N, C-alpha and C positions, 0 to 999 in steps of 0.2 A: 469512609475513605475506600476508594477502589482503584487498584493498580491495573492500568490498561496494557502497559508494556514495560520494558526494562528501564532502569533508572539512568542509563547513559544518554538517553534522549532528553530533549527539553521538557521541563515540567510545567504543566499548566494547572494552576489551582483556581477553582471557581468557588467563590465564597458568598453566601447569602447573608447580608447584614449591613450595618452602618459602618462605613470605613473608619469613622472616628473611634469606634469600639474594636472592630476587627484588627486594626493595625497595632493595637496594644500588645498583640500576641507575637509581633515581629521584633527582632533585635534592632538596636541602633545601627543606622547605615546599611541596612540590608539591601536596599534597592539602588541600582545605578541610574535608573530613569523612571520618572513618573510622567506618563503621557495620558491625558484625559480630556473629555469634553463633558463638563457637568451640566445639569439641567439649566436651560436658559430661563431668563426671567419671564414669568407670566406666559409660558408657552406649553401647549399640549397638556393642559391640566388633567385631562382624562387618562393620560398615559403614565405620567410620572410627577414627582413633586414639583410644584410650581411655586416660585419665590417671587414676591413683589420686588420690583426694581429698587425700592428704597431699603429693602432688607437684604439685598443681594450681597453687599459687602460683608455684612455680619455672617451670612451663611457661609461664604467661602473662607472667611477668617476662622470660623469654628473648626476647620480642618487643618489649620496651619501647624499646630503643635505636633500632631502625629506625622504630617507630611515632612516637616523639617527633621524630625527625629529619625524616621526610617530611611531618609534619603542619604546616600553616601556623601561625604564632604565634597567629593569631586563630581557629584552627580548633577543631573539636570531635571528640571520640572517644566513640562510643556503644557500650557493651559489654553485650550481652544474654547473661546466664548464669543458670543455675538451680541451686540447691543440691540435695543428695541426702540421703535418709534412710539412715543406717548404724547398725546395732545398735539400731534403734528410736528414734533421735533425729536431728534435723537436723544434718548436718555443716556447719559454718560456713566451709568453704573459700572460699565466695563472698565473705563479709565480709572474710576474711583477704586475699584477692586484692586487693580494693579498697583495703584499708589499706596493703598493700605498694606498690601503685601510687601512693598518696598520699605514701608515704615517699620515692618517687623523683621527686616534684615535680608529679605530676598533681593538679589541683584537682577534687575530686568536687563538682560544682556542684549536682547534684540526682539523685534516684532516681526514675525513671519506672517505673510499673507497667503491664505488658502484661496486660490481662484477656482470658481466652479463654472466651467465652460457650459454646462447644461442646466444652469440655474432656471428656476421656474419663470416662465414669461408672464407678463401682466402689464397693467397700466395703472399708474398712480398720477394724479394731476399735479402733484408738487414734488415728485422725485422719480428717479429711475429704479429699475429692479435691483435687488441685492444680489450680488454675485461673488462676494468674497467674505471671509471671516478672519478674525485675528487668531494667531497662535503665538502666545507670549512665551519667550524662553527665559526662565528664571533659574538662578543658581544660588548656592550658599556662599560661594567664595569666588575670587577672581580667576583662579586656576581651576579648570574643570576638564573632564574627559571629552574629547571631540575628535572624530575620525573622518575628516573631510574627504579623504580619498575614497571613502566608501560610497559617496554620492556624486562623484564626478560624472560629467556628461560629455558626449562628443562635441568637439569644438565647432563643428558645422562647416558647410561648404564654403562659407565666405572666406575662410582662411586660404583656400586654394588660389584664389585670384588676388586677394588683398595682400598676401604676404609673399607672393612669388618674386617680385622685384621691388625691393625697398630702396627708395632714393629720396634725396632732399631731406625734409624734416622728418620723414618716416624712417630714415636710416639712422636714428639717434634719439636721445631723449628730447621730447618736445614739451617745453614748459607752457603752462597756461598763459594765454595772451593777457589776462588781467592781473598777472603777477600774484596769484593766490598761493603759489608754492606747490600746487598740484601739477602733475605732468603725466606723460605717457611715454612708453617706449615699446613700440610694436615688435622690436627684436625679441622681447620676452615671450612672444607667442610662437616663435619659430619652432618647428619640429615637435609641436604638441598635438596630440590626438584628442585629448580630453581637457576640460576646464571645470572649475568649480561653478555650480549654479548660483543664481541669486537667491534672495530671501523671499521669493514668491514661488508658490507651489501650485501647479495647475492639476487638479484631480477632479474628475466628474463625480457628481452625486450618485449614490446607489439608486438604480432605477426600478428595483422591484421590492415588494414587501417581504421582509424577512422576520416578521413578528415583532418589529420595533418601529416606532414612528419616525425615528431619525437615525438611520443606520450610519455609523461612522465608516467612510470608505477605507478599506484596508490600506490603500496606498498612502494615506496620511500618517498613521502611526508607523508604517513601514519606513517612510523617509526619516523620521526622527529616531527610530530605533537604530537604523544604519548609522546615522550621524553621531549619536551620543553613546552608543554601547558597542561592545564586541561580543562575539559568540561566547555563550556561557554566563553572561551577565544576567542580572535580575531586573525585570520590568514590572511596573505596577500601573494598573488602571483602576482607580478607586470609584469611578462611575462607569462601569464597564458596558452597560447597555446590552448591545447585541453581540459583544465579544470580538469585534474586529481587531482590537489590539492584541488579543490572544492569538488570532490567526496569523497576524504579521510576525509576532514574536516567535511563534512556533516554527514558522517557515524559515526564520533567520537564526534558529538555534539559540534562542534566548529563553530563559525561564521566565514565567509570567504569572502574576497573581491578578485575578479579575474579581472585583467586588461590586455587588449591586444590592440595593435594599428591596428590589422587586422580585418576588419569586418567579413571576412569569418570564422575566428576562434571564434569570438563571437557567430556566429550561431552554430558552432560545440559544443561549451560549453553549450549553451542553450539546444541543443538537447540531449547531453549526460546526463546532470543533470536532465533534464525533464523526462528521461526514467528510473530514479532510482525508487526503490520500494516506498520510502517515498518521496513525492513531497511537503514536508513542507518547503518552503523557500520563501524568498522575492527576487525578481530579479529587479535590477535597470539597465536599458539599456540606456546608453548615446551614441548617434550616432554622 
């Protein structure tokens, strides 16, 4: 254990080990958010653990007990995983994984889509290129912490012209033409500078080698940390890889625990976080 700066700043703990064992050292409900991207099925076998698609459900489920225990009752679990094409069709192990988690009590509140505007180009005779991934939002209970105002975005220039002079159907609640019960009221948009975003998140892939084959873009955990935690809360990434979750959490004044079972990635995390402008953190290294 080495103390880099004072304890009033966010604490980053980098731990080498298996999350299923390491998390036993943490108290019940310690974390407000788990945000992670575990190894994908049959991907990059030379760099990290590769799990066969048929065994992927069991792999993720083996972490359930500790994830559930250390997550606060009003906390959130964000799981970023991508499916795989096998024998010319999409293998649905991702869907089966979420269904299995639901069977264990996790509430799948929403599916966020991470759009990758700079996805790798290519040609496949029977499909187009992959340029998005799932980010599943799971919780333990119906009521959970959510700070929507933290991720509001500008309303856009359209409002200047569209809302200037409301008349006719636009100057009142306009019900759906097919009598579905849904409707709109443009007056609700008046005098607003910001709005809530949708459940798609456009964040480019990291374009340079940082010592890890699939670097998590910092903007992705940044979005979810803002949405589901407040300053001083505790964040966990149990498959921390290159440490991007730690960088995002530290910048946002959240404490964070980063765990990975690969020693080389522990070294990558230590280097990346140590190079940040603010080096105010506590690092625990368990070899």
